[in-house]
N, C-alpha and C positions, 0 to 999 in steps of 0.2 A: 283148373276145374271150373273156375268162375267164368272163364271165356267160353268154354264148351257149352255150359248151361245157357249163357246169354245168346250164343249163336243159335242154339236149338230153339229157344223161345222166340227169337226173331224169325226164324224160318217158319215156325208154326203160325206166327202172326201174319206173315206175308201170304202164306198159302190160304189161311182163313180169310184174309181180306179179299181175296179174289172170288171166293165163293159167295159171300154175302156182302151187300152194300148197306151201309148205315145211312138212314134218312130220318131226319127229325122234322116232319111236316114241311118238306121241301127245302130245308135249310142244310147247308153243307158244313155247318159248324162242327158237327161230330166227326166228319171226315178230316177236317183240318186239325182238330185236336188229336185224333188218332195218329195222324202223320207226324205231328210234333213229338208225341210220346215215342213213336217208333224211331224217329231221328235221334232222340236223346239216348235211347237204349243202344242204338247202333254206334253212336259216338263213344259211349261208355265202354262198349265191347271192344272197339278198335284202339282205345287209348292204351299206350304201353304202360306196363307196371312201373312205378317209381323205383329208382335205384338209389340206394343210400350208400354213400361213401364215407367211411370213417376218416376224419382228418389225420394226416400223417405229420407228426412232429419230429423234427430233426434237431438234435442238440449236438453242437460241435464238441469234439473230444477235448478234454482238458490237457493242455501241454505244460509240462513242468520243465523249466530250464534253470540251470544254476548260473548265477552271474559270473562273469569272467573274473579271474583273480586280479587284484589291484597290484600293480608293480610300480614301486617308486624308484626312479633312477636319478642319479646325480645330474645336475644341469651341465650342459656342455660348457667347456671352458670358453671364456670370451675370446673372440678371434680378433687379434690386433694386426692390422695391416700397416706395414711401414713402407711407404713409397720412397724410392731413392731421390736424393736431391736432384733438381733439374740441372742439366749440364748447360753451362752458359758458354756459348761460342762467340767470341768477339773478333770481328774482322775490322781492320782499319778502313775508313772510307777511302774511296778512290781519290787520287790526287786530281784536283781540277786544274787544268792548264788553260789559261786564257790567252788567246792569240788576238792581238790588236788587228783590226782590219787594215788592209793596205791603203795608203793615202791616195786620195783621188786628186789628180792634177789635171786641170783643163788648160790646154795650150791653144792660144788663138793662132789662127793662120796669119802669117806675116802679110802685111799690106804693102804693096809696092805701087808707088805712083810715078807715073812718067808724064811729063807734060812740058810744053814750050811756053814760056812766058812766066807770068807771075801766078802766084797761088791766089786763086780767087776765093774770096770769103763767102762763106755760105750764108751769112746773115745779111739782111738788108738794112740800110740806114734810113 
């Protein structure tokens, strides 16, 4: 209802403004002031009405749970691990056979001399 009344007043003001011009001794101040008032009325008429939203509160549902029953159990028996004794295998060491190297014999070639006369000495006196 408020908007309809505002639009009607605005329409009448615009139609009336065309018919008669306002002059104050050659000053345009009245026209400017009228334009400002008309603009304010127009802005107020076109402004949307405020919308109020009620806040929504959400509370989580309460969940009731019973604790799990406590069960006491006897401890597990101690685990004893018995390893078998290690098996010892003894083998006699291999017999060492030492073979002496073959003897090395160096034979000189026989020297044969053949000559006439006496044996000459190789040394000088």
